[in-house]
Structure formats: C-alpha cells, structure tokens
C-alpha positions as CSV (number, residue, x, y, z in Angstrom):
1,M,0.5,-5.5,36.7
2,T,0.3,-8.0,39.5
3,G,-3.1,-9.6,40.3
4,R,-3.1,-8.1,43.7
5,M,-2.6,-4.6,42.2
6,R,-5.2,-5.3,39.6
7,A,-7.7,-6.4,42.2
8,F,-6.9,-3.2,44.3
9,R,-7.5,-0.9,41.4
10,T,-10.7,-2.7,40.4
11,G,-11.9,-2.8,44.0
12,L,-11.0,0.8,44.8
13,P,-14.2,2.5,43.2
14,A,-16.5,0.1,45.1
15,L,-14.7,1.0,48.4
16,L,-15.0,4.7,47.8
17,A,-18.7,4.3,46.8
18,A,-19.3,2.3,50.0
19,G,-17.6,4.9,52.1
20,L,-19.8,7.8,50.6
21,A,-22.9,5.6,51.2
22,T,-22.1,5.0,54.9
23,G,-21.4,8.5,55.5
24,A,-24.7,9.7,53.9
25,L,-26.7,7.2,55.7
26,A,-25.2,8.0,59.1
27,Q,-26.4,11.5,58.4
28,G,-29.9,10.4,57.4
29,T,-29.5,12.0,53.9
30,L,-28.6,10.7,50.5
31,P,-26.6,12.6,48.0
32,P,-28.7,14.0,45.1
33,A,-28.4,12.1,41.8
34,A,-26.5,13.8,39.1
35,P,-28.5,14.9,36.1
36,A,-28.2,12.8,33.1
37,R,-26.3,14.4,30.3
38,P,-28.1,14.3,27.0
39,K,-26.3,12.3,24.4
40,P,-25.0,14.4,21.5
41,A,-26.7,13.9,18.3
42,A,-24.9,11.8,15.8
43,A,-23.5,13.7,12.9
44,P,-25.4,13.1,9.6
45,Q,-23.7,10.8,7.2
46,P,-22.8,12.7,3.9
47,A,-25.2,11.6,0.9
48,P,-23.2,9.1,-1.4
49,D,-22.1,10.5,-4.6
50,P,-24.4,9.1,-7.2
51,A,-21.5,9.2,-10.0
52,F,-19.1,7.2,-7.7
53,E,-21.8,4.8,-6.7
54,A,-22.7,4.1,-10.4
55,A,-19.1,3.7,-11.2
56,R,-18.4,1.5,-8.3
57,V,-21.4,-0.8,-9.1
58,A,-20.3,-1.1,-12.7
59,F,-16.7,-1.7,-11.8
60,E,-17.5,-4.5,-9.2
61,A,-19.7,-6.3,-11.6
62,L,-16.8,-7.2,-13.7
63,P,-14.7,-10.4,-13.1
64,E,-11.9,-9.8,-10.5
65,A,-9.2,-10.5,-13.2
66,E,-10.7,-7.8,-15.3
67,R,-10.9,-5.3,-12.5
68,R,-7.3,-5.9,-11.6
69,G,-6.2,-5.6,-15.1
70,L,-7.9,-2.3,-15.6
71,Q,-6.1,-0.9,-12.4
72,D,-2.9,-2.3,-13.8
73,A,-3.5,-0.6,-17.1
74,L,-4.2,2.7,-15.4
75,V,-0.9,2.4,-13.6
76,W,0.8,2.0,-16.9
77,T,-0.9,4.9,-18.5
78,G,0.1,7.1,-15.5
79,D,-3.4,7.9,-14.5
80,Y,-3.6,5.7,-11.3
81,N,-1.1,5.3,-8.3
82,G,-2.9,2.7,-6.2
83,V,-2.8,-1.1,-5.7
84,T,-4.3,-3.6,-8.2
85,T,-6.4,-5.6,-5.9
86,G,-9.6,-5.1,-7.9
87,A,-11.2,-3.2,-5.1
88,F,-12.7,0.0,-6.1
89,G,-12.2,3.3,-4.2
90,K,-11.6,6.9,-4.4
91,R,-8.2,6.5,-6.2
92,S,-9.7,4.0,-8.8
93,F,-12.6,6.5,-9.4
94,E,-10.2,9.4,-9.8
95,G,-7.9,7.4,-11.9
96,I,-10.5,6.5,-14.4
97,Q,-11.7,10.2,-14.5
98,T,-8.1,11.2,-15.1
99,Y,-7.8,8.8,-18.1
100,Q,-11.1,9.9,-19.6
101,T,-10.3,13.6,-19.4
102,R,-6.8,13.0,-20.8
103,T,-8.4,11.1,-23.7
104,G,-11.2,13.5,-24.4
105,A,-13.9,11.5,-22.9
106,A,-16.5,12.6,-20.3
107,P,-15.0,12.0,-16.8
108,T,-17.8,9.8,-15.5
109,G,-15.5,7.3,-13.7
110,L,-17.4,4.6,-15.5
111,L,-15.5,2.9,-18.4
112,T,-17.4,1.7,-21.3
113,P,-16.2,-1.3,-23.3
114,P,-14.6,0.6,-26.0
115,E,-12.8,2.7,-23.3
116,R,-11.6,-0.5,-21.6
117,A,-10.2,-1.9,-24.9
118,A,-8.4,1.3,-25.7
119,L,-7.0,1.6,-22.2
120,K,-5.6,-1.9,-22.4
121,R,-4.0,-1.2,-25.7
122,E,-2.3,2.0,-24.4
123,A,-1.2,0.2,-21.3
124,E,0.3,-2.7,-23.2
125,E,2.3,-0.5,-25.5
126,A,3.7,1.3,-22.4
127,R,4.5,-2.2,-20.8
128,R,6.3,-3.4,-23.8
129,A,8.2,-0.3,-24.3
130,A,9.5,-0.7,-20.7
131,R,10.2,-4.3,-21.4
132,F,8.7,-5.0,-17.9
133,K,9.5,-8.6,-16.8
134,V,8.1,-10.1,-13.7
135,Q,11.0,-12.5,-12.6
136,P,12.3,-14.5,-9.8
137,D,15.5,-13.2,-8.1
138,S,17.4,-16.2,-6.9
139,A,19.9,-14.1,-4.9
140,S,17.2,-12.6,-2.6
141,G,14.4,-15.2,-3.0
142,V,11.8,-12.5,-4.1
143,V,9.8,-12.1,-7.3
144,V,10.1,-8.5,-8.8
145,G,9.0,-6.8,-11.8
146,V,11.9,-5.2,-13.5
147,P,11.6,-2.5,-16.4
148,E,14.5,-3.9,-18.3
149,A,14.6,-1.2,-21.0
150,L,15.4,1.4,-18.3
151,L,17.6,-0.9,-16.1
152,P,19.8,-2.9,-18.5
153,K,22.8,-3.2,-16.1
154,K,22.6,-6.3,-13.7
155,S,25.0,-7.1,-10.9
156,A,25.2,-9.2,-7.7
157,I,25.1,-7.4,-4.4
158,P,25.2,-9.0,-0.8
159,G,21.8,-10.8,-0.3
160,G,20.4,-9.6,-3.6
161,T,20.6,-8.1,-7.1
162,R,21.1,-4.7,-8.5
163,W,19.5,-3.3,-11.6
164,Q,20.6,0.1,-12.8
165,S,20.2,2.3,-15.8
166,A,23.1,2.9,-18.2
167,D,23.7,6.4,-16.7
168,G,23.3,5.3,-13.0
169,R,20.4,7.7,-12.4
170,V,17.9,4.8,-11.5
171,T,18.7,1.8,-9.3
172,L,16.6,-1.0,-8.1
173,D,18.1,-3.2,-5.4
174,T,16.6,-6.4,-4.0
175,K,17.9,-7.4,-0.5
176,S,17.4,-10.2,2.0
177,F,18.3,-10.9,5.5
178,P,18.3,-14.2,7.2
179,Q,16.2,-14.7,10.3
180,G,17.8,-13.0,13.3
181,E,20.2,-10.8,11.4
182,T,18.2,-7.8,11.7
183,S,14.6,-6.7,12.4
184,L,11.8,-4.7,10.9
185,D,12.0,-2.2,13.5
186,A,15.7,-1.6,13.0
187,L,15.3,-1.2,9.1
188,F,12.4,1.3,9.9
189,E,14.3,3.4,12.3
190,R,17.4,3.5,10.0
191,A,15.1,4.4,7.0
192,I,13.3,7.2,8.7
193,A,16.3,8.6,10.6
194,A,16.9,12.3,10.1
195,M,19.5,13.1,7.5
196,P,20.7,16.6,6.2
197,G,18.8,17.5,3.1
198,R,16.7,14.4,3.2
199,K,12.9,14.3,3.9
200,V,10.7,11.3,4.6
201,T,7.6,11.9,2.6
202,Y,5.7,8.8,3.7
203,K,6.1,5.9,6.2
204,L,4.0,3.0,6.9
205,K,4.8,0.3,9.6
206,K,2.8,-2.9,10.0
207,P,3.8,-6.0,12.1
208,D,4.9,-7.8,8.8
209,F,6.0,-5.1,6.4
210,I,7.3,-1.4,6.2
211,V,7.2,1.0,3.4
212,I,9.0,4.4,3.3
213,T,9.4,6.9,0.7
214,A,11.8,9.9,0.8
215,E,13.3,12.6,-1.3
216,T,16.3,15.0,-1.5
217,A,16.9,18.0,-3.7
218,G,18.0,15.6,-6.5
219,G,16.3,12.4,-5.9
220,R,13.5,10.2,-4.7
221,S,13.4,6.7,-3.2
222,Y,10.9,3.9,-2.3
223,L,11.7,1.2,0.1
224,R,9.7,-1.9,0.9
225,Y,10.7,-4.8,3.4
226,A,8.5,-7.6,4.4
227,E,9.2,-10.3,7.4
228,G,8.3,-13.9,7.2
229,P,9.6,-17.2,8.5
230,Q,12.5,-17.1,5.9
231,G,13.7,-13.8,7.3
232,I,13.4,-10.3,5.8
233,R,13.1,-9.6,2.1
234,G,12.5,-6.4,0.3
235,F,13.6,-3.8,-2.4
236,T,14.6,-0.3,-2.7
237,L,14.3,1.9,-5.8
238,G,16.1,5.3,-6.2
239,Y,16.0,7.6,-8.9
240,D,16.7,11.2,-10.2
241,R,13.9,13.6,-9.5
242,A,14.2,14.9,-13.1
243,L,13.0,11.4,-14.2
244,A,10.0,11.3,-12.1
245,D,7.4,11.7,-14.9
246,T,8.8,8.3,-16.3
247,V,9.9,6.5,-13.2
248,D,7.0,7.3,-10.8
249,R,4.6,5.0,-12.6
250,L,7.3,2.2,-12.8
251,V,7.8,2.5,-9.0
252,I,4.1,1.6,-8.7
253,A,4.2,-1.1,-11.1
254,V,7.4,-2.7,-9.3
255,A,5.6,-2.4,-5.9
256,N,2.3,-3.9,-7.3
257,N,4.3,-6.9,-8.8
258,F,6.6,-7.5,-5.7
259,S,6.3,-10.8,-3.9
260,P,8.8,-11.2,-1.0
261,F,7.9,-14.8,-0.2
262,P,6.6,-16.5,-3.5
263,E,7.1,-20.0,-2.0
264,D,4.3,-19.2,0.5
265,A,1.9,-17.9,-2.2
266,P,-1.1,-20.1,-3.0
267,A,-0.9,-22.2,-6.0
268,P,-2.4,-20.5,-9.1
269,T,-5.9,-21.5,-10.1
270,A,-6.7,-22.9,-13.6
271,P,-6.6,-20.0,-16.2
272,T,-9.8,-18.4,-17.3
273,A,-10.7,-16.6,-20.5
274,A,-9.8,-13.2,-19.1
275,T,-6.3,-12.2,-19.9
276,G,-3.8,-9.7,-18.6
277,P,-4.4,-9.8,-14.8
278,T,-1.6,-8.6,-12.5
279,P,-0.6,-11.2,-10.0
280,R,-2.0,-10.8,-6.5
281,T,0.5,-9.2,-4.1
282,P,1.0,-8.4,-0.5
283,A,0.0,-4.8,0.7
284,S,2.4,-2.2,-0.7
285,G,1.3,0.8,1.2
286,L,-0.9,2.1,-1.4
287,A,-4.6,2.3,-1.6
288,A,-7.4,1.5,-4.0
C-alpha cells in the first residue's frame, strides 16, 4: 500500500466525522450519543485439577535431566507419545497415569521413587531389545536414532541413508537437500497432496520445519524436514499398519532423538550425576 493511499484511508474517518459535525452545527443540533454497550462478563476460569497440580509440582521439582529421562522412558514403555523436553503437560500426566494403571498402581499421575526406578528398568529393557542407537549419518548430515534390531539393512540413497527391516515392511530414510534445490513449502505441498487411498492424518508447518503423518489402508508414515543455513534435512519413516503396536513408539523415539543440524547444536555441558537423559532436540510436532 502506498503512503498516499495509507494516508487517505487513515484520514477518511476524520473527514467523514468532520462532515457530519459541520452538517449538525449548521442545523443547530447535535446527533445523540450512542448508548455505551455493556462489556460481556469474562467467562470464569475452570478450577485447576488438584491431582494434576500435585503431579506437576512434584515432576517439576525433579532435575531437568531426570524429567526428560522419565518422559523418554514412558515413550519406550508405550505409555507416552509426546516430546522429551522435561516440560509437564496433559500428555505427560496421562502417560504416567497410563503406566500406573498398566502396572497395577493407583493412577495418581505422580511417580513415586520406586515407580520411577521400575519405569526406567522397563524402558531400558525395551531400548536394548530394539538396539536403539543414536548416530550421525554422514550422508545427510543429521543425527538420528535407529532401532537396528528392527532395521538391520542399511544402504545409500541420494542425499541420505536407508535403513530397512529384513522383510521390507519398515523403512527409515534420511534425506538432505542443498540450499536452493527445493523449499519447505514445496516439500510440504508435495507431502499433503491428495492421493487416492491416502489420508493425511496430521500436518504442521512452521517457518523452519514441517511434520506430516499419513496413512493408507496398509501403511502409515511420518515425515519431518527442517531448514537451516546448510539447506533442508529430514527423515521419513514408513511402516506396515499391522506393525503399529511395535513401531508407533519407535517413531516417537526416532523423532525425539532427531537432530537435523547437529553442527549448530550448543556444546554439551559437563556431565552430572543424573543418567539416561535424552538429548535435547528441535520441535518434533509433538506435545508434552
């Protein structure tokens, strides 16, 4: 919009008001003032859930590494499908309750020290069984977590690496594009384009990353790409729907341990007494 047009639009109400006032004064009368409208009463805020608040306070009192480690453990036990940032929200609360119900404990949402220890043991067993290894991928430049027990086949693809199950029913691809070769907008539009028999179940587009999940009659997929000064990097994970009970939690673990630009990540701090924290990762489209 030009400065002249902006000035015109800005001044127009004043000109109209001046014209109305001039006409009213010429007739010796003033227009009646419009009655003030009463402001609607603000909706009352719902009372906080005492159980949630107690669980939140107890969780947030723990060191950050411990909080993130517990969320990561809940992912591996299949009780939580959110991010592992250490922030406590509805998903964290419900994930703890799900774990407690499954193990026969009262679903308070507040983990006792013995429950935390048992949770970590169960998660570590699942992680070891999957042979989950967070590793750099030199072909794409990313750092990614790979469940090598499920994906033993490894091969090179243009701009990345492919890990695949022995029967081909699960595939994890990393991929990179140099700056200028494509754009997040183009990748996003391509990923959400309508295709016969395919349904996009979730889509998220931010200035620097995208996340899309989709499904067909026989399969599911998760896609994430991020943009930085080095270009665009990401991964896709596709799998047979019949394997969802096993693979769904692995998708979350892969997403939470994915780093598209590890060279830009801050240097790690000195180690503390806490063990088992999940590395901090960029947003994955999940919630806490």
